[in-house]
ROFI-75359 format. One record per residue: residue number from 1; residue in three letters; x, y, z of N, C-alpha, C in turn. Coordinates in steps of 0.05 Angstrom, whole numbers, plus 5000, padded with zeros to 4 digits. Example, Ala and Ser with C-alpha at 12.3 -4.5 7.8 and 13.67 -1.06 7.14 Angstrom:
BEGIN
(1; Ala; (5264; 4886; 5156); (5246; 4910; 5156); (5264; 4934; 5156))
(2; Ser; (5257; 4955; 5142); (5273; 4979; 5143); (5258; 5001; 5157))
END
This chain:
BEGIN
(1; Gly; (5195; 6852; 2876); (5181; 6867; 2905); (5155; 6867; 2908))
(2; Leu; (5143; 6871; 2889); (5116; 6880; 2895); (5101; 6847; 2912))
(3; Ala; (5114; 6824; 2895); (5101; 6797; 2910); (5112; 6796; 2936))
(4; Arg; (5134; 6800; 2946); (5146; 6800; 2968); (5128; 6815; 2988))
(5; Glu; (5123; 6843; 2972); (5111; 6850; 2996); (5076; 6842; 2998))
(6; Val; (5062; 6829; 2982); (5035; 6816; 2981); (5039; 6793; 3010))
(7; Val; (5058; 6781; 3001); (5068; 6755; 3022); (5075; 6767; 3050))
(8; Arg; (5087; 6785; 3056); (5090; 6803; 3079); (5063; 6811; 3089))
(9; Arg; (5046; 6824; 3076); (5016; 6835; 3089); (5003; 6809; 3093))
(10; Val; (4994; 6783; 3072); (4987; 6765; 3080); (4997; 6748; 3102))
(11; Asn; (5022; 6745; 3113); (5029; 6734; 3132); (5023; 6745; 3155))
(12; Asp; (5031; 6780; 3154); (5027; 6792; 3176); (4988; 6791; 3185))
(13; Gln; (4973; 6782; 3170); (4942; 6777; 3170); (4938; 6750; 3180))
(14; Arg; (4956; 6735; 3179); (4955; 6704; 3184); (4957; 6701; 3204))
(15; Lys; (4983; 6722; 3221); (4985; 6725; 3253); (4961; 6732; 3264))
(16; Ala; (4957; 6751; 3254); (4933; 6770; 3269); (4905; 6752; 3267))
(17; Leu; (4911; 6737; 3254); (4880; 6716; 3259); (4891; 6689; 3272))
(18; Asn; (4912; 6699; 3290); (4926; 6668; 3301); (4919; 6645; 3282))
(19; Leu; (4922; 6642; 3261); (4920; 6624; 3254); (4946; 6605; 3248))
(20; Ala; (4957; 6575; 3252); (4981; 6557; 3259); (4993; 6562; 3239))
(21; Leu; (5020; 6556; 3242); (5033; 6563; 3221); (5026; 6542; 3196))
(22; Ser; (5019; 6515; 3200); (5011; 6499; 3177); (4982; 6498; 3164))
(23; Asp; (4964; 6523; 3188); (4939; 6522; 3171); (4940; 6533; 3142))
(24; Arg; (4929; 6516; 3124); (4923; 6533; 3097); (4905; 6552; 3098))
(25; Ile; (4901; 6564; 3077); (4888; 6583; 3071); (4885; 6588; 3037))
(26; Gln; (4846; 6606; 3039); (4849; 6611; 3018); (4839; 6649; 3011))
(27; Ile; (4852; 6652; 2991); (4845; 6693; 2984); (4836; 6700; 2965))
(28; Asn; (4825; 6714; 2967); (4806; 6733; 2950); (4815; 6755; 2949))
(29; Tyr; (4818; 6772; 2926); (4838; 6799; 2929); (4821; 6820; 2909))
(30; Thr; (4828; 6838; 2907); (4814; 6860; 2890); (4853; 6884; 2893))
(31; Ala; (4856; 6885; 2868); (4888; 6899; 2869); (4882; 6916; 2850))
(32; Ser; (4898; 6944; 2851); (4906; 6960; 2831); (4911; 6945; 2800))
(33; Met; (4917; 6960; 2776); (4925; 6933; 2758); (4954; 6924; 2755))
(34; Arg; (4973; 6939; 2764); (5000; 6942; 2766); (5008; 6908; 2784))
(35; Leu; (4990; 6918; 2804); (4998; 6899; 2832); (4981; 6873; 2816))
(36; Ala; (4953; 6876; 2807); (4943; 6846; 2803); (4955; 6830; 2778))
(37; Gln; (4974; 6841; 2767); (4991; 6834; 2742); (5019; 6815; 2756))
(38; Ala; (5031; 6829; 2780); (5050; 6818; 2803); (5038; 6790; 2807))
(39; Ile; (5026; 6799; 2816); (5007; 6775; 2832); (4998; 6744; 2811))
(40; Ala; (4995; 6759; 2789); (4989; 6734; 2767); (5008; 6718; 2763))
(41; Ala; (5031; 6735; 2765); (5060; 6727; 2752); (5074; 6716; 2772))
(42; Phe; (5075; 6718; 2794); (5084; 6705; 2821); (5062; 6691; 2840))
(43; Lys; (5039; 6685; 2822); (5018; 6669; 2838); (5035; 6649; 2860))
(44; Asp; (5050; 6625; 2840); (5059; 6610; 2854); (5071; 6606; 2880))
(45; Tyr; (5097; 6634; 2884); (5112; 6645; 2888); (5093; 6654; 2916))
(46; Ile; (5081; 6667; 2925); (5051; 6676; 2929); (5041; 6656; 2948))
(47; Cys; (5031; 6630; 2934); (5017; 6613; 2951); (5041; 6597; 2968))
(48; Val; (5059; 6586; 2961); (5075; 6576; 2972); (5079; 6590; 2997))
(49; Glu; (5097; 6616; 3002); (5103; 6625; 3022); (5073; 6627; 3045))
(50; Thr; (5059; 6630; 3029); (5040; 6642; 3051); (5016; 6611; 3062))
(51; Leu; (5031; 6592; 3046); (5013; 6566; 3048); (4978; 6572; 3041))
(52; Thr; (4972; 6577; 3017); (4948; 6593; 2999); (4946; 6568; 2983))
(53; Asn; (4911; 6552; 2982); (4908; 6530; 2963); (4898; 6539; 2939))
(54; His; (4887; 6571; 2952); (4865; 6579; 2926); (4871; 6613; 2931))
(55; Leu; (4881; 6629; 2911); (4877; 6661; 2906); (4879; 6666; 2881))
(56; Ala; (4848; 6679; 2891); (4828; 6686; 2875); (4826; 6715; 2870))
(57; Gln; (4833; 6726; 2838); (4818; 6766; 2842); (4788; 6766; 2834))
(58; Thr; (4785; 6776; 2857); (4746; 6777; 2852); (4737; 6809; 2847))
(59; Glu; (4714; 6811; 2832); (4704; 6836; 2837); (4696; 6852; 2859))
(60; Ser; (4687; 6829; 2876); (4681; 6846; 2905); (4685; 6831; 2926))
(61; Leu; (4697; 6837; 2959); (4695; 6829; 2977); (4686; 6835; 3001))
(62; Ser; (4686; 6828; 3018); (4661; 6821; 3050); (4672; 6853; 3056))
(63; Ser; (4655; 6858; 3080); (4671; 6882; 3087); (4689; 6883; 3110))
(64; Thr; (4696; 6862; 3117); (4717; 6849; 3135); (4741; 6839; 3124))
(65; Ala; (4743; 6853; 3096); (4766; 6853; 3087); (4785; 6873; 3089))
(66; Ile; (4813; 6864; 3084); (4838; 6880; 3092); (4845; 6896; 3073))
(67; Ser; (4849; 6922; 3075); (4859; 6934; 3048); (4885; 6954; 3056))
(68; Asp; (4909; 6951; 3046); (4933; 6969; 3049); (4936; 6972; 3018))
(69; Glu; (4959; 7003; 3031); (4972; 7017; 3002); (4998; 7008; 3009))
(70; Phe; (5018; 7002; 2982); (5046; 7005; 2985); (5054; 7007; 2960))
(71; Asp; (5078; 7026; 2960); (5098; 7036; 2927); (5069; 7042; 2905))
(72; Gly; (5055; 7058; 2923); (5038; 7062; 2902); (5012; 7050; 2888))
(73; Glu; (5015; 7021; 2906); (4992; 6997; 2901); (4974; 6994; 2916))
(74; Thr; (4950; 6992; 2908); (4931; 6989; 2933); (4921; 6948; 2926))
(75; Ile; (4913; 6938; 2950); (4900; 6911; 2958); (4886; 6911; 2971))
(76; Ser; (4861; 6897; 2973); (4851; 6891; 2994); (4842; 6855; 2985))
(77; Phe; (4845; 6848; 3014); (4840; 6821; 3008); (4821; 6807; 3031))
(78; Glu; (4813; 6779; 3029); (4803; 6763; 3062); (4815; 6742; 3052))
(79; Ile; (4822; 6727; 3076); (4828; 6708; 3083); (4808; 6685; 3091))
(80; Thr; (4805; 6656; 3078); (4784; 6642; 3099); (4807; 6611; 3099))
END
């Protein structure tokens, strides 16, 4: 369920950025521990569903990163 929520949020952001449906992206993120574990476990699924070439956890993000909270978990991410 957590991985599906990440996919939904990333795809919502893709739409907000006016990216084409076929555009490949890179995602850097920070997340709460439980959510980071879910992202790691379902990395392939998330990448396929969001057309992501590179999905990586990072220590810091730019000031333009998107932050969200759901199911008691938090995520911040940026798409390039």
